[in-house]
N, CA, C and O of each residue as an XYZ file, in Angstrom:
584
protein
N      16.332    -33.990     39.131
C      15.424    -34.190     37.728
C      15.904    -36.221     37.987
O      15.328    -37.213     38.435
N      16.982    -35.966     37.503
C      17.384    -37.315     36.699
C      16.519    -38.117     38.065
O      15.396    -38.618     38.019
N      17.601    -38.027     39.429
C      16.721    -38.907     40.132
C      14.969    -39.188     40.504
O      14.244    -40.134     40.815
N      14.876    -37.955     40.285
C      13.354    -38.854     40.123
C      12.506    -39.088     38.954
O      11.315    -39.088     39.267
N      12.641    -39.210     38.195
C      12.916    -39.639     36.726
C      13.125    -41.310     37.169
O      12.193    -42.069     36.903
N      14.477    -41.916     37.909
C      15.627    -42.813     37.845
C      13.419    -43.574     38.659
O      12.731    -44.555     38.374
N      13.249    -42.508     39.539
C      12.286    -43.058     40.056
C      10.647    -43.324     40.217
O       9.781    -43.544     41.064
N      10.849    -43.147     38.810
C       9.291    -43.280     37.944
C       8.534    -41.726     38.032
O       7.373    -41.436     38.321
N       9.315    -41.150     37.780
C       8.592    -39.512     38.400
C       8.269    -39.290     36.723
O       8.856    -40.179     36.108
N       7.466    -38.315     35.738
C       7.342    -38.441     34.921
C       7.509    -36.884     34.425
O       6.538    -36.214     34.075
N       9.145    -36.281     34.440
C       9.241    -35.012     34.919
C       8.990    -34.216     33.042
O       9.063    -34.984     32.082
N       8.886    -33.637     32.955
C       8.979    -32.664     31.587
C       9.322    -31.008     31.890
O       8.999    -30.289     32.835
N      10.217    -30.706     30.514
C      10.969    -31.707     29.963
C      11.716    -32.565     30.805
O      12.038    -32.504     31.991
N      11.891    -33.299     29.987
C      13.458    -34.825     30.443
C      14.989    -33.958     31.249
O      15.610    -32.928     30.988
N      15.094    -34.914     32.183
C      16.499    -34.377     32.495
C      18.029    -33.907     31.159
O      18.965    -33.114     31.259
N      17.650    -34.758     30.160
C      18.692    -35.200     28.964
C      18.167    -33.770     28.326
O      19.128    -33.010     28.205
N      17.420    -33.413     28.058
C      16.647    -32.219     27.077
C      16.940    -30.890     28.210
O      16.708    -29.815     27.655
N      17.370    -30.745     29.579
C      17.643    -29.871     30.188
C      19.431    -29.847     29.536
O      19.953    -29.011     28.798
N      19.993    -31.026     30.116
C      21.203    -30.809     29.517
C      21.771    -30.066     28.017
O      22.453    -29.076     27.754
N      21.140    -31.048     27.289
C      21.541    -30.117     25.943
C      20.737    -28.431     25.468
O      21.168    -27.844     24.475
N      19.370    -27.711     26.459
C      19.632    -26.470     26.290
C      20.024    -25.856     27.014
O      19.665    -24.700     26.788
N      20.516    -25.917     27.712
C      21.199    -25.348     28.460
C      23.260    -25.154     28.276
O      24.076    -24.696     29.076
N      23.414    -25.645     27.105
C      24.695    -25.849     26.591
C      24.797    -25.359     25.242
O      24.910    -26.280     24.433
N      24.795    -23.976     24.637
C      24.362    -23.782     23.489
C      25.393    -25.007     22.607
O      24.918    -25.648     21.669
N      26.776    -25.186     23.056
C      27.741    -26.207     22.122
C      26.517    -27.063     22.287
O      25.791    -27.073     21.293
N      26.258    -27.533     22.954
C      25.801    -29.077     22.516
C      24.779    -29.045     22.057
O      24.537    -29.942     21.250
N      23.768    -28.087     22.315
C      23.395    -27.984     21.677
C      23.097    -27.626     19.838
O      22.064    -27.631     19.167
N      24.803    -27.288     19.437
C      25.046    -27.503     17.823
C      25.666    -28.694     17.931
O      26.060    -29.004     16.807
N      25.834    -29.183     18.404
C      26.643    -30.661     18.689
C      25.376    -31.795     18.365
O      25.417    -32.936     17.905
N      24.249    -30.940     18.822
C      22.890    -32.222     18.992
C      22.072    -31.785     17.262
O      21.597    -32.542     16.416
N      22.166    -30.640     17.275
C      21.554    -30.163     15.696
C      22.002    -31.108     14.498
O      21.294    -31.798     13.765
N      23.557    -30.918     14.511
C      24.363    -30.935     13.911
C      23.882    -32.548     12.292
O      23.777    -32.531     11.066
N      23.767    -33.520     13.297
C      23.358    -34.336     12.509
C      22.516    -34.761     11.873
O      22.517    -35.505     10.892
N      21.389    -34.060     12.692
C      19.973    -34.077     12.103
C      19.226    -32.860     10.901
O      18.099    -32.378     10.791
N      20.579    -32.696     10.100
C      20.504    -31.764      9.452
C      19.508    -30.067      8.989
O      19.044    -29.321      8.127
N      19.785    -30.429     10.650
C      19.540    -28.473     10.572
C      20.585    -27.461     10.044
O      21.800    -27.497     10.237
N      19.988    -26.696      9.453
C      21.498    -25.444      8.801
C      21.974    -24.606     10.054
O      21.149    -23.970     10.710
N      23.332    -24.615     10.382
C      23.800    -24.235     11.482
C      25.019    -23.592     10.623
O      25.474    -24.098      9.598
N      25.418    -22.514     11.161
C      26.912    -21.908     10.624
C      27.859    -22.824     11.629
O      27.529    -23.571     12.550
N      29.621    -22.359     10.911
C      30.223    -23.649     11.391
C      30.409    -23.342     12.869
O      29.779    -22.343     13.216
N      30.902    -23.763     13.549
C      31.282    -23.517     14.473
C      32.074    -24.671     15.374
O      31.913    -25.867     15.131
N      33.049    -24.139     16.565
C      34.141    -24.926     16.825
C      34.268    -23.993     18.512
O      34.025    -22.860     18.927
N      34.813    -25.331     19.077
C      35.186    -25.552     20.658
C      36.486    -24.438     20.460
O      37.126    -24.450     19.408
N      36.828    -23.439     21.613
C      37.569    -22.836     22.065
C      38.666    -23.240     23.713
O      38.200    -23.572     24.803
N      39.772    -23.105     23.452
C      40.221    -23.535     25.037
C      41.104    -22.633     25.316
O      41.691    -22.455     26.383
N      41.193    -22.057     24.328
C      42.346    -20.904     24.389
C      42.846    -19.599     23.435
O      42.095    -19.227     22.533
N      43.802    -19.093     23.602
C      44.020    -18.226     22.636
C      44.139    -18.564     20.631
O      43.637    -18.145     19.588
N      44.992    -19.422     21.031
C      45.245    -19.954     20.087
C      44.518    -21.233     19.525
O      44.965    -21.911     18.600
N      43.525    -21.441     20.092
C      42.454    -22.512     19.372
C      41.847    -21.534     19.045
O      40.827    -22.198     18.862
N      41.469    -20.336     18.747
C      40.547    -19.328     19.319
C      40.967    -18.521     17.807
O      40.021    -18.112     17.134
N      42.238    -18.324     17.343
C      43.107    -17.991     16.147
C      42.665    -18.925     15.015
O      42.258    -18.604     13.899
N      42.820    -20.074     15.505
C      42.468    -21.253     14.644
C      41.162    -20.841     14.226
O      40.978    -21.008     13.021
N      40.357    -20.434     14.756
C      38.919    -21.098     14.949
C      38.726    -19.625     13.331
O      37.915    -19.624     12.405
N      39.742    -18.716     13.625
C      39.613    -17.270     13.336
C      40.549    -17.470     11.611
O      40.491    -16.403     10.999
N      41.049    -18.184     11.103
C      41.756    -18.500     10.627
C      40.460    -19.015      9.444
O      39.964    -18.568      8.410
N      40.307    -20.159     10.286
C      39.211    -21.341      9.313
C      38.321    -20.595      8.836
O      38.150    -20.367      7.639
N      37.422    -19.981     10.140
C      35.928    -19.057      9.709
C      36.420    -17.526      8.819
O      36.028    -17.250      7.685
N      37.128    -16.879      9.456
C      37.210    -15.760      9.116
C      37.064    -14.726      9.799
O      37.131    -14.807     11.026
N      36.775    -13.231      9.016
C      36.500    -12.660     10.275
C      35.052    -11.341      9.770
O      35.271    -11.233      8.564
N      34.481    -10.904      9.915
C      34.232    -11.508     12.107
C      33.426    -12.780     11.702
O      32.880    -13.309     10.734
N      33.739    -12.989     13.337
C      33.327    -14.130     13.677
C      32.639    -13.693     15.031
O      32.749    -12.489     15.262
N      31.933    -14.454     15.995
C      31.237    -14.933     16.760
C      31.402    -15.581     18.041
O      30.980    -16.717     18.258
N      31.951    -14.944     18.808
C      32.590    -15.612     20.340
C      31.687    -15.886     21.119
O      31.141    -14.935     21.680
N      31.157    -17.464     21.461
C      29.815    -17.118     22.709
C      29.993    -18.557     23.949
O      30.408    -19.717     23.965
N      29.435    -17.646     24.782
C      29.371    -18.698     25.777
C      28.633    -19.611     25.992
O      27.429    -19.359     26.049
N      29.071    -20.909     26.174
C      28.457    -22.172     25.995
C      27.280    -22.305     26.751
O      26.429    -23.094     26.340
N      26.984    -21.354     28.302
C      25.935    -21.256     29.117
C      25.594    -20.147     29.883
O      26.542    -19.435     30.213
N      24.547    -19.837     30.229
C      24.124    -18.343     30.418
C      24.147    -17.828     29.525
O      24.431    -16.632     29.583
N      23.889    -18.380     28.344
C      23.369    -17.948     26.684
C      22.327    -17.517     26.121
O      21.730    -18.331     25.417
N      21.664    -15.869     26.257
C      20.363    -16.508     25.362
C      20.050    -14.813     25.113
O      20.796    -14.029     25.700
N      19.115    -14.345     24.374
C      18.524    -12.888     24.165
C      19.600    -11.905     24.159
O      19.611    -10.825     24.748
N      20.807    -12.585     23.173
C      21.672    -11.854     22.735
C      23.066    -11.639     23.658
O      24.069    -11.163     23.125
N      23.057    -12.045     25.158
C      23.515    -12.312     26.129
C      24.456    -13.374     26.139
O      23.826    -14.408     25.919
N      25.752    -13.632     26.300
C      27.168    -14.292     26.165
C      27.648    -14.472     25.028
O      28.080    -15.604     24.810
N      27.759    -13.254     23.720
C      27.784    -13.337     22.552
C      28.771    -11.988     22.573
O      28.708    -11.266     23.568
N      29.723    -11.624     21.436
C      30.911    -10.895     21.512
C      31.449    -11.233     20.353
O      31.997    -12.317     20.148
N      31.312    -10.239     19.453
C      31.873    -10.200     18.149
C      33.195     -9.593     18.075
O      33.323     -8.440     18.486
N      34.407    -10.359     17.501
C      35.771    -10.347     17.356
C      35.758     -9.330     15.328
O      36.000    -10.117     14.412
N      35.600     -8.407     15.057
C      35.747     -8.327     13.735
C      37.648     -8.447     13.302
O      38.128     -8.129     12.215
N      38.092     -8.758     13.994
C      39.473     -8.503     13.370
C      40.731     -9.728     14.514
O      40.455     -9.565     15.702
N      41.700    -10.596     14.344
C      42.210    -10.840     15.134
C      42.789    -10.100     16.567
O      43.186    -10.256     17.722
N      42.630     -9.616     15.994
C      43.412     -8.761     17.143
C      42.695     -7.961     18.280
O      43.127     -7.136     19.085
N      41.281     -8.559     18.041
C      39.972     -8.248     18.663
C      39.254     -9.453     19.711
O      38.316     -9.534     20.504
N      40.372    -10.329     19.144
C      39.689    -11.752     19.515
C      39.201    -11.649     21.140
O      38.119    -11.732     21.722
N      41.266    -11.314     21.727
C      41.259    -11.224     22.982
C      39.981    -10.500     24.146
O      39.494    -11.024     25.148
N      39.748     -9.326     23.630
C      38.918     -8.184     24.134
C      37.056     -9.194     23.946
O      36.024     -9.042     24.600
N      37.270     -9.836     23.160
C      36.027    -10.345     22.849
C      35.857    -11.714     23.755
O      34.855    -12.336     24.105
N      37.141    -11.897     23.966
C      36.807    -13.215     24.993
C      36.782    -12.876     26.410
O      36.117    -13.492     27.243
N      37.371    -12.085     26.601
C      37.622    -11.534     28.439
C      36.607    -10.716     28.298
O      36.613     -9.983     29.287
N      35.472    -10.363     27.387
C      34.115     -9.359     27.889
C      33.509    -10.323     28.209
O      32.620    -10.136     29.040
N      33.741    -11.824     27.664
C      32.943    -12.903     28.224
C      33.551    -13.933     29.184
O      33.419    -15.151     29.294
N      34.219    -13.065     29.797
C      34.453    -13.697     31.035
C      35.496    -14.874     30.817
O      35.357    -15.890     31.499
N      36.515    -14.788     29.916
C      37.335    -15.798     29.719
C      36.797    -17.241     28.759
O      35.803    -17.563     28.107
N      38.420    -17.970     29.222
C      38.340    -19.698     28.478
C      37.258    -20.866     30.185
O      36.668    -21.945     30.138
N      37.533    -19.777     31.504
C      36.639    -20.359     32.443
C      35.179    -20.894     31.747
O      34.491    -21.914     31.758
N      35.157    -19.495     31.114
C      33.592    -19.700     31.043
C      33.159    -20.495     30.066
O      31.951    -20.438     29.838
N      33.949    -21.381     29.284
C      33.451    -22.195     28.263
C      33.419    -21.829     27.577
O      32.298    -21.323     27.625
N      33.939    -21.492     26.438
C      33.508    -20.737     25.239
C      33.525    -21.858     23.932
O      33.987    -22.992     23.803
N      32.715    -20.854     22.974
C      32.917    -21.584     20.934
C      32.798    -20.793     20.284
O      32.312    -19.817     20.855
N      33.047    -20.612     19.012
C      33.154    -19.715     18.091
C      32.486    -20.330     17.120
O      32.664    -21.479     16.717
N      31.391    -19.216     16.598
C      30.480    -19.394     15.320
C      31.056    -18.644     13.864
O      31.605    -17.553     14.022
N      30.963    -19.130     12.609
C      31.516    -18.253     11.707
C      30.009    -17.329     11.696
O      28.812    -17.604     11.782
N      31.034    -15.795     11.501
C      29.562    -15.450     10.551
C      28.675    -15.423     10.133
O      28.726    -15.469      8.904
N      27.220    -15.334     10.769
C      26.242    -15.571      9.471
C      25.634    -13.944      9.579
O      25.304    -13.461     10.662
N      25.548    -13.229      8.340
C      24.705    -12.549      8.162
C      23.237    -12.562      8.555
O      22.681    -13.659      8.599
N      22.624    -11.583      8.813
C      20.892    -12.056      9.008
C      20.002    -10.467      9.356
O      20.311     -9.278      9.430
N      19.363    -10.892      9.430
C      18.179     -9.683      9.343
C      17.710     -9.513     10.783
O      17.876     -8.703     11.694
N      17.073    -10.605     10.577
C      16.565    -10.866     12.113
C      16.390    -12.417     12.332
O      16.477    -13.329     11.510
N      16.131    -12.445     13.608
C      15.828    -14.058     13.484
C      14.791    -14.644     14.633
O      14.469    -14.041     15.657
N      14.438    -15.683     14.313
C      12.656    -15.995     14.244
C      12.989    -17.026     15.415
O      13.951    -17.769     15.609
N      11.182    -16.640     16.493
C      11.495    -17.822     17.357
C      10.287    -18.761     17.016
O       9.202    -18.346     16.610
N      10.534    -19.780     17.180
C       9.480    -20.952     16.654
C       9.203    -21.591     18.193
O      10.228    -21.554     18.872
N       7.943    -22.215     18.943
C       7.919    -22.576     19.979
C       7.292    -24.123     19.824
O       6.381    -24.226     19.002
N       7.625    -25.110     20.408
C       6.659    -26.322     20.586
C       5.945    -26.623     21.953
O       6.516    -27.043     22.959
N       4.862    -26.395     21.853
C       4.922    -26.791     23.494
C       4.140    -28.365     23.714
O       3.110    -28.636     23.095
N       4.539    -28.960     24.306
C       4.318    -30.849     24.402
C       2.992    -30.760     25.608
O       3.285    -30.584     26.791
N       2.065    -30.849     25.330
C       0.904    -31.356     26.454
C       1.205    -32.509     26.833
O       1.824    -33.388     26.233
N       0.653    -32.499     28.081
C       0.363    -33.882     28.909
C       0.252    -34.879     28.061
O       1.121    -35.751     28.047
N      -1.069    -34.936     27.025
C      -1.349    -35.927     26.147
C      -0.529    -36.004     25.047
O      -0.989    -36.514     24.025
N       0.821    -35.512     25.068
C       1.618    -35.574     24.016
C       1.171    -34.912     22.703
O       1.814    -35.116     21.673
N      -0.154    -33.951     22.720
C      -0.571    -33.544     21.862
C       0.667    -32.190     21.366
O       1.130    -31.459     22.241
N       1.070    -32.028     19.896
C       2.165    -31.012     20.260
C       1.186    -29.718     18.922
O       0.722    -29.787     17.784
N       1.325    -28.721     19.984
C       0.725    -27.367     19.139
C       2.134    -26.313     19.003
O       2.869    -25.747     19.812
N       2.052    -26.398     17.619
C       3.182    -24.882     17.330
C       2.578    -23.582     17.056
O       1.583    -23.443     16.344
N       3.322    -22.452     17.750
C       3.156    -21.523     17.744
C       3.715    -20.314     17.339
O       4.900    -20.623     17.461
N       3.728    -19.046     16.906
C       4.448    -18.771     15.944
C       4.580    -17.016     16.237
O       3.600    -16.305     16.017
N       6.006    -16.370     16.799
C       5.933    -14.984     17.294
C       6.508    -14.054     15.948
O       7.678    -13.679     16.024
N       5.995    -13.811     15.158
C       6.230    -12.636     14.298
C       6.755    -13.248     13.237
O       7.906    -13.089     12.830
N       6.055    -13.846     12.843
C       6.263    -15.280     11.751
C       4.895    -15.673     11.350
O       4.067    -16.137     12.133
N       4.611    -15.364      9.497
C       3.511    -15.088      8.681
C       3.791    -16.759      7.760
O       4.801    -17.438      7.579
N       2.847    -16.864      7.494
C       3.207    -17.595      5.976
C       3.497    -16.551      4.928
O       3.563    -17.031      3.796
N       3.747    -14.845      5.030
C       4.420    -14.679      3.665
C       5.552    -13.840      4.102
O       5.808    -12.784      3.523
N       6.066    -14.165      4.854
C       7.373    -13.819      5.317
C       8.958    -14.372      4.614
O       9.170    -15.582      4.693
N       9.554    -13.882      4.244
C      10.352    -14.318      2.653
C      11.617    -14.899      3.592
O      11.572    -14.348      4.692
N      12.363    -15.535      3.522
C      13.302    -16.124      4.583
C      14.559    -16.210      4.406
O      15.327    -16.928      5.047
N      14.895    -15.296      3.305
C      16.382    -15.041      3.128
C      16.684    -13.884      4.081
O      15.970    -12.910      4.321
N      17.994    -14.217      4.617
C      18.491    -13.184      5.867
C      17.967    -13.032      6.674
O      17.929    -11.920      7.201
N      17.019    -14.561      7.369
C      16.820    -14.832      8.648
C      17.868    -15.515      9.143
O      18.184    -16.320      8.267
N      18.838    -15.673     10.417
C      19.721    -16.307     11.200
C      19.141    -17.228     10.977
O      19.382    -17.891      9.967
N      18.026    -17.618     12.007
C      17.584    -19.146     12.095
C      16.902    -18.913     13.027
O      17.030    -18.083     13.927
N      15.887    -19.909     12.758
C      14.819    -20.002     14.656
C      15.316    -20.242     15.682
O      16.429    -20.768     15.650
N      14.710    -19.960     16.936
C      15.125    -19.920     18.070
C      13.987    -21.218     18.286
O      12.816    -21.078     17.930
N      14.415    -22.289     18.816
C      13.534    -23.447     19.061
C      13.329    -23.945     20.256
O      14.248    -24.583     20.770
N      12.038    -23.762     20.993
C      11.852    -23.722     22.487
C      11.063    -24.835     22.616
O      10.098    -24.515     21.922
N      10.834    -25.920     23.040
C      10.553    -27.212     23.612
C       9.928    -26.605     25.070
O      10.862    -26.112     25.703
N       8.597    -26.482     25.827
C       8.184    -26.921     26.684
C       7.042    -27.069     27.190
O       6.914    -27.665     28.260
């Protein structure tokens, strides 16, 4: 896509956007300076860094794959330090590129998408969400731009 963009082809979404949305850790890093509420997170490269995350965040915590992680795939809960190794192994190990999030108690996850039309008009639509919803207990919004 980058080569097409360099040749003047209008690709939507842009290659830079695809890079961000394909890596959940990069998404968190990207969203952080913009005031978007996120659970604390930390990149981990070995068992020692995973243990440090556990000491910092407490247990339970979420071990997550950076890529190919969606709809609940690529996530493993570690309820204690003793469960860290098995959670990491369940995700394919550190070769899979992992990060850890502080546990965020939640009731549900809402999905919100933005559709960018060719003319640049943005239309928001919602799934399972209306103005009457009480947002306490909602883990967050999954934002999809397409």
